N, C-alpha and C positions, 0 to 999 in steps of 0.2 A: 583593920584585920578582917572584919566580916566581908568587906568588899573583895579583898585579895583571895580569901578562901572560896568565895563564890565563883571567882574567875577560875581558880584551880580545879574545883569540882566540875564546873561546866566544861572545861577542856577535856577532863577524863571521861565525862559522860559522852561528849561528842566523839571521842576516839572509839569508845565502845560501840556507839551507834554505827560508825563507819565500818569498823572491823567485822561486825557480826554478819551483815549480808555478804561481804566478800568471802568469808569462810564458808558460808552456806553455798554460794555459787560455785566455789572451787570443788566442793564435795558432791554436788548434784550431777548426775550423769547427763550428757548431751543426748538428744533424741537421735536414733540411728535410721529412722524412716520418716519420710515426709508425711505431713498430715493427710488423711484421706480427703479426696475432693468432696466438695459439697454436692448434693444432688442437683442435676441439671434442672432448670426450670424454663418454661416457655419465656421467650423474650417479652419484656414488659413494654408494649407499645400502646400509645393511645388508640382508642377505637377508631376504625375507619368509618368516616361519615360519607354517605353517598347522596347524590341528587342528580337530576337531569334538567338541563336548561331548556328553555322553550324551543330553541333551534335544534335540539337533539344531542348536544354535547353531554357526555356522561362525565360527572364530576366526582372525584374522590378526594377527600380532605383528611389529612393526618394532623390534627390540631395540637399544637404544643407551644405554650407561651413562656418556656424557660429562657429563650433567647429572642431578641427582637429582629428576627429574620424570617423570610419565607423563600421557598424554592418551588419551582413548578416545571412540569413537562407536559406539553400538549402533543399528543401523538395521533396520527391518522393513517389509515391503510393506503398509503401513497408512496411506498418505498420503491426500491430499484426494480422489483419484480413487475411493476406496472409500467415500465418504460415502453413507449410505442415501438413497434417492430422496426428494426433498422436504425433506431435512434437511442441506443443504450447510452445512458448518461443524462437523460432528460430530468429524472427526478432529482438527481444530485445537483444539477445546475439550478433547478427551481429552488431547492433548499439554499444554495449559495446566494441567490439573489433576493430571498425574502427580506433579509436585513439590509439590503443595499438600495433602499428607497421604498417607502411605503407611506400611505396616507399623504400628508402634506410635507413629510420630512424626506430629506436626501439621506444617502448613506452616512455622510458625516454627521448630520443632525441626529440620526438614530443612535449612532455611536456615542455622541456627546451626551445625549439624554440619559442613556442607561448608565454610562460611566459616571455621570453626575450624581447618581444615587448610591455610588459605591458598589454597584452590582455588575452583572454581566448577562448577556443573552446571545444565543447562537442557534443555528438550525443545521440539521444533518439528516442523513438517510441511512438505513440499513436495508437488508433484503426485503423486509416487509413494511416498514413504517417510515414516514417522514415525521420528524419531531422538531419542535421549538422548545428549548429549555432555557431557564434563567434563574437568577436569584437576586434579591434586593433586601435592604432593611425594610422591616414591615411598615414603617411610616411612609415608604415610597411605593407601597402597593398600588395606589391609583395610577401613577405614571407607568409602572411596570405592566399593568393590565392594558392600559391605553396603547402602549407600544406593541404588546402581544396581539391585540386585536388588529392593529394596522398591518403588522407583518404577515399575519396568517390570512387575513381577509382582504386586505387592500394593498398588496405589493404593486409597484409601478413597472417593474421589469424594464427599466430605461434602456434604450439602445446602447448607450455608452457603457453601462454596467454589464449588459449582456455580452458585448464584444470583449470587454476586459475579462469576464468570467470564462468565456470560451478560450481566449488566449491562455489564461492561466491553467485551464484544464488540459489543453493540448501540451503545454509546457510540462505539466506533471506527468502526462502519459509518455512524453519523450524521455523523461528521467526514469520512469518506471521500466521502459523498454530495455534499459541498460542494467536493471536490477534483477539478478538471478532469482532472488527470493520472491519478487513480484511475479516473475514469469512462471515460477513453480506453482504459486497459488492460482494464477489465472488458468493454466492448463489443467490443474488438478480439479478445480470447480467445474470447468467445462467438461472434463471427462466423466466426473461423477454424476452430474445432473443432466448432461445432454441438452435437449431442446428446452428443458425447464428453465425459466428465467433466472433461477439461482446460479445457473452456469454461465450467464452472460457477463462480459466485462466490456466496458467502454473502450473503443478504439478511436484513433484519429479520424477515420472515415465516418463512424457513427456520430462523433461529436461535431464534425464539420457539417453533417447533414441537419443538425438541430438549428431551428430558427427561433427568433424571439416569439413568433406566433405559436410555435410548438409549446413553449413554456407557458404562455398565456392559456392555451387550450388545456394543457395538463392541469394547471391550477383550477381552471373553471370546471373541469369534469371530475377531478379526483380530490382536490383539497376542499372538502365540504364538511359541514359540522356533524351530520348524522353518521354515527360510527366513530366519531372522534372521542378521545379520552383526555381529560384534563386532570392531572394529579397535582395537588398542592400540599406541601408540608411546611409547618411552622406556625408563626404567630399571627393567626388570622382565624376568624370564626366563619362558619358556613354562611351566615347571613351576609357578612361583609364580602365574602368570596363570590357568592352568586350575584350580588348587586354589581360588583365591579366587572364580573365576566359578562353579564347581560348587557351592560353598558358598552363594553369593549367590542362585543360581537354583533352590534346592531347592523342589520342588513346582510349578515352572513347566514345564508340559509341553504337548505337543500341536502341531497344525498349524493354520494359519489356514483358515477356511472357503473353499471354492472360490468364486472370483469369476465373475460372469457375463461373457460375452464383450462387449467394448467395441465400440460402433458406430464405423465408420470416419468420420474427419472429412470434411466435404464437399469436393468438387473444385471449385475456382474456375477458371473459364476466361476471365474478363474482369475488368477493373478496375471496382471498385464503391466508392462513397463512402457511408459512414454518417455522417450529420450528427446529432450529439446536441445538441439545442437547449438552450442555457444563456442565457436572456435577460439582456441587460445586460452580458454579459462583454466586457471590453476587449481580450482576447487570445484566440487560438485554440490549442488543443492538437492537434497533428497526430501521428498514429501510422499508419505505412504498413508493410505487410509481407505475408508469405505463409508457408505451411508450408514447412519446409526439409528437414532430414536427421535421421537417427537419431544417437545418440551415438557409435557405433562406425564410422560411415561413413568409407571410405578417403579421401574428399575433405575431411575435417574440417580438417586443418592448413591447406590452401590456402583453404578457406572462411573460417577465422578471420582469415587475413591479408587477404582481400578485404574483410571487414567492418571490419577495423582501418583499412585504407586509406580506406574510405568514411567511417567515423564513429567512429574510435577515439580520441577526445580532441580537444584544441585544434588539433592539426595534421592532423586528418582533413579530407577534402574538404568534407563538409557544414558543419562548423564554419567552415572558412576562407571558404567562399563565402557561406553564409547569414548569418553574423555579420560576419566581417571585411570582406568585399567589399560586401555588400548592406545590412548593419545592420538586418536583419529580425528578429533573435532574439538572446537571450543565449547560446544554445548549441543545437547540433544533433548528434545522435549516432546510432550504429547498433549493433545487438547481435544475437548469435546465441545463442538460448536452448537449452540441452540438457535434455531430459527422457528418460525411458526409451523412450517411444514416439516419435512424430514431433515434432521440435523446430520452432522458428519463427525466421524472420528478421524484424527490425523496425527501423525508423528513426523517430526522433521529433524534434520541435522545438516550441517554444512561440513563436508569432509574434503581432505586432499584428493586430488584426481587419482593418484596412484593407489589409494586404498578404497576407492568408491565401492567396488564389488564386495570386498571384505566387510565394510561397514554395513552395506545393505543386507548381506546375509545375516549378520549378527543382529541387526535391527529387526528383521523378520522373525528370527528365532526368539527374540524377547517378546514380540507381540504374541507369538504362539504360547510362550511359556506362562504369560500372565493369566491365561485362562486354563492352562493344562495343569499347573501346579498350585497347591494351596498357598495363599498369601501368608507370609510369616506373621507371627503375633507382633513383633517389633515394628514391621512395616505398617500393619493395620493400625496399631495404636498411635504410631507417629503421625501418619497422614490423617487419621480420623481426629486426633487431638488438635492438629493444626487447623483443620477445617472448622471444627467446633470453636476453637479458641479465637480464630481470626474473624469469625462472622460478625461480632458486634462492631468491628471497625468498618464494615461495609454499609452500615446503616446509622453511623453516629452523627452525620451532618444532615441538615434538611435537604441539601442537593442529592446526597447519596440515597436518602430515604425515598425521596420523590422518584428517583430513577428506579429503585428496586420495586416500589409499589406499582409503578407503571408497568414494569416488565411482567410481574406476576399476573396482573390484570389482563394485559394484552395477550399473554400466552395461555390464558385459561387455567392458571394454577389455583389451588384452593385458597380461599380468602385468608386462612390462618397459616399460609406457607411460611412467612417470615417468623411468626411467633413460634412455630414448631420446628423450624429448620434444625436447630442444634440438637433437640431431642431425637429427631428422626435420623440425623446423620450419626449421632452417637450410638444408635441402636443397630446400625448395619454390622453384620458379622462377616467372617472370612468366607463362609460358604456363599453368601449372597454376592460378595465381591467377585469371586471366581465365576459364578453363574452369569453375572452381568458382563464380565470380561469376555466370556465365550460368545455372548450374544452381540455385544457391541464392537468388539475388536476381532476382525476376521481377516487375518493375513492371507488365508487361502483364497480369498475373494477380493483382494485389495487392488487398488490402482496405485501404481508407483510412478511418480514423476521424477525424472532425473534431469537437471539442467547442468550441462557441462560440455566438455570437448568431446564430440562424438567420435572423432578419429581414435582417441585413446580409450573410449569407454565401450563402444558397441560390441566388440568381440567378447568382452568380459561379461556384459550384461545379458547377452543371449544365452549364456549358460545358466542363468537364474530363472528367466521367464521370457515369453515372447516379447519382442521389442518392436514398437512403431517409432519412427523418427519424424520429427518436424523441425523446421527452423523457427526462429523467434517470431516470425510473422504468422506462424501456424500452417505454412505450406508443408505438405507431405514430402518427405525425402526418401530416397532409396539408399541402402548402405553404400552403393557406389558413388552417390552424390557427396559423401563426406570428404572425399579426396578431390580437390579441384582437377578438372580435366583440361587437356590441351584444347584450346578453342581457336577456331579460325578468326582472323581479324574481321570485325563487323563494320569497320569504317574505312573510308577512302582517304589515305594519307596524302594523296596527290592534291587534295583540296586545301591542305594546310598552308597558311601564309603567315609571314611575320606580322605581328599585331601588338597593340598596346591599348588595354582597356582600363578605364578608371571607374570604380564603383564607390558609391556613398553607402556607408554602413548605417542602416536605420535600426534603432532600438526603441520599441514601443512607439513607433511613429516619429521619433526624433532622430535627426542626423547627428550621430555621435562619433563618426570616424570615417576612414577611407581605406580602400584596398585597390592596389594597382597590380595588374597582371600583364606581363609582357612575354611574347614568344618570339624567338629569333633563331635563324639557321646558324649552326655553329659546329665546327669539327665534323662535318659530314652527317650531322644529326640535328636535333632540336633541343634548345634550352628554354625552359619556362622559369620565370622569376615572379615571385609574389611578395608584396610588401603590404602588410595590414597593420593599421594603428587605430585603436578604439579608446575613447575616453582619455586622451592625452597620454597614451602609453600604458594605461592600466591593463589593457590586453594588446599585445603586439606579436607579430610573427613575420619572419623572413624565410622564404623557401627558395631553393635553387634545385631544380630537377633537370638532369641531363638525360636525354633519350637518344636512341640511335635513329636511323633513317625511317624505320617502321614503327617508331614510338615505343619500343621495348625499353624499359628503364635501364640506365647505366649507373647513375649515382643520385643520391638524395641527401641534401644537407638542409637542416632546418633548425632555426633558433627561435625560441618563443619566450614570452614573459606573460604571466597571468597573475595579477595581484601580487607582484613582488617575487614570485617563484620563476627562476630561470631554468629552462629546459633546452636540451639539445638532441638532435637526431642526426645520425651519420650512417648511411647504408650504401653499400656497393653491391651491384648486381652483375654476376658473371657466371658462366657455366651452369645455368639453370638454378642458381642459388641467390638468395638475398642474405648478405651478412653484414653485421654491424651492431649498433645499439640505438635505443630510443629511450628518451625520458618522458614521463608523463607526470603532471602535477597531482598531488594528493594532499590530504589534510595534514600529513606528517612531513611533507616536503617532497621533492622530485623523486620518483621511483624509476630506476634504470632497468631496462629489459634487454638482455642479449638476444640478438636476432640471428638465426641460422635456419632459413626457411627455403624449402623447395619451391621453385618458381616455374609453373607450367608455361609452355609456349603460349603466347597470346595474352599474357598478363600485363596489365598496365598499373602504374602507381595510382593510388586514390587521388593524389594531388594533381594528376594529369587530366582529371575529368573535365575541368573547365576548358582545357585546350582541345580535348577530343570530341566533346559533344557536337560541335557544328559539323563534324566529319561523317556522322551517321546519315543513312538515307531515310530521312523522316517522312512519314505519311500518316494518315488517319489510322489510329489503332496500332501503329507500328510498335513492336516490342523487340528489344535486343538484350542479350545477356553477355556479360563480359567478366572475366576474372580481374579482381582488383587486389593489389597488395596494400594492406593497412599497416603502416609502420608502427603506429601506437600499440597495436596488439601483436605485431609480428606474424600476421597470418594472411593467407590468400583466401578470399571469399568471392563467390559469384554475386554480382548485383544485377538487377533487372531494371531496365529503363523502358517505360511505356508511355506512349502518347495517350493522354486521357481527354484531350480536347484542344480547342483553339480559343485564344482570348486576345482581345485588344488590350495591350499593356502600356500604361503611361508611367514613365520614369523620367528623371531629370534630363536624360538625353533625348527624349521625345516619346512619341506614341508608335507602338510597333504591333503588327499582326503577328502573333506568336504561337508556336506549339507549346502546350502545357505538358511537361514531361515529369512523371513521377518515378523516383528511384526507390526501390525496395531492396533490402539487404544492406550489408556494409555497416558502418559505424552508426548511421542515423538515416531516417527517412528524409528525403529532400524533394522539393518541387522546383524544377528548373523551367524558366520561360525563355524559349529560343526564338528569336526573330526569324521569319521564314525567308525573307530575301532583303539583303543578303543574310545568310545564316550568322547569327551573332547572339551570344548569351546576354540577355538584358535584365534578368532578375533571378535571384537565388533565394529560396525561402525554405529554411530548415523547418520540418513539420513540428508543430508544438512549441516553437521557440519564438520569443518576442523580438526576433532579429531577422533582417533580410538585407541582401545586397542589391542595390539598384544601379544600373548603368548610368554614369554621369556624363561621359563623353567618349 
């Protein structure tokens, strides 16, 4: 009985214990306000330790033994601004080759050595600095520093790796030339900075001018230890660090050569528009901005917040108005770029061609408004809270911390910049944001770059501000140049004869396909046929172009296959018009474009160039301009063909004394090699591409 009673009493007691807190919770009121935030405190970072190596390298260590990893960044004043005149791209190529052979290791051996530690290493440049960065487990620090010493002090710059890097660079430039966003940035920087090196962008001609000896000379004169900064974060002591670094940098001594004084950027006093003509474009890329402030300017925190309110993501004013309210764009943003010299403010959007002027007017109005009207409390609190709250994420890993510490040191920011970032950002008020916006964002003195179809844009843009027009190559155009003109025939059709030429398609020096081009007299005119097959059909194309007796196009049929995508082009030419359709490959499948284009007299089809080139009257420095119809874009554009020299060219069909002819304009830059006697096309080299066609027979 005692046992049974104990159980019964225990059960009742348990029920009471359970029910009591439940009743209390049900009757207690829920809080209606979130708890007050804790006071902001400076970021808790280990003290920064500093030392200077015997060769002059300044060392900063952020020692932290919580995780068995280290990260480093070695930076030197050898960035893009130090490129030799006429050889823009030198510093970038030097950085690209540092890890492609150094000391006794090849590129493959360097890669295997660093990957074997579970880490990584890479080199890069920005406007001011060349940097080598990496990370490893701390027990692999000896091999990491050994590799760092080799790549920074003892790169081999092998001829093979140099040629590969140059080819890859040219290929990248060729792709960039078709990217309207890249073009906008290129012309924007050039317009803002003028002759200052910050305004320079590598081109195919500057890259082709660079030699292996140039890279070696740049490394010997600029990549020197005095003035270099090595920042390391993670599981290592200063004693270990200096021991490893001194051992790694043995023999690396000296200071960089003194640099010439840099010219001051131009002063802009009015708003100007630069229209970069991109015929046939269905959208316009807008880039608006001005020179701003230096990296250590006292107004920087307020300026960052002003930029964030204006265009810092999907809740920024530009995004909300231009996309959410107006449906003119997929996105619009603003940014404040930091460099060692004068930074820049910029705002950007990609909009439909037909609303370009409306979008630009609204964008300029928002740039003015951000400094003219007080920032609302909700905007300020939202952006300020986001910047303060997200900051710890930017320094949470050794790699991120090493990068941030290197940046504040290189840009001359206070030593406690990271520790006090959140408290200083949180202290910015609305009046300071408005004042910074007026100082940093100046729409009344802005440069506006618009990349788009000039024919559809020019008349609208001149109502906003004065407009200068350039083509994608940077050549100045007049408004009348936007519409192709009637051109007299620049070639002698009487020289045309039936022919059949076979070309081998070379890809990175390997024969991977063939192209056969035949020309025959037919139906009172001429028919050109082309059949190209590369990599067993991975890329294939068949073209039939019918022309009349003077080589004006009559019809164009083309079928192509690229990595499984089938495309078709069918265009008829009559009555001064080109009508039909053309398909082009894309990531989402073939895109079809309807064609209804005016065709000025004297226009030839782009596919006819191989047939027409031997018919020009070539001589030293000869230049010819001809209108070319591009079926892929459905547009007529003038192209310029210029003799830039003579070369003895060896191809499978033999060795030929040839004119070297450069094509500018059109779909892509191309270099043609035309045998002088008899006139015959012997080699075709698209600029920046690892492909060329060589005459086989």
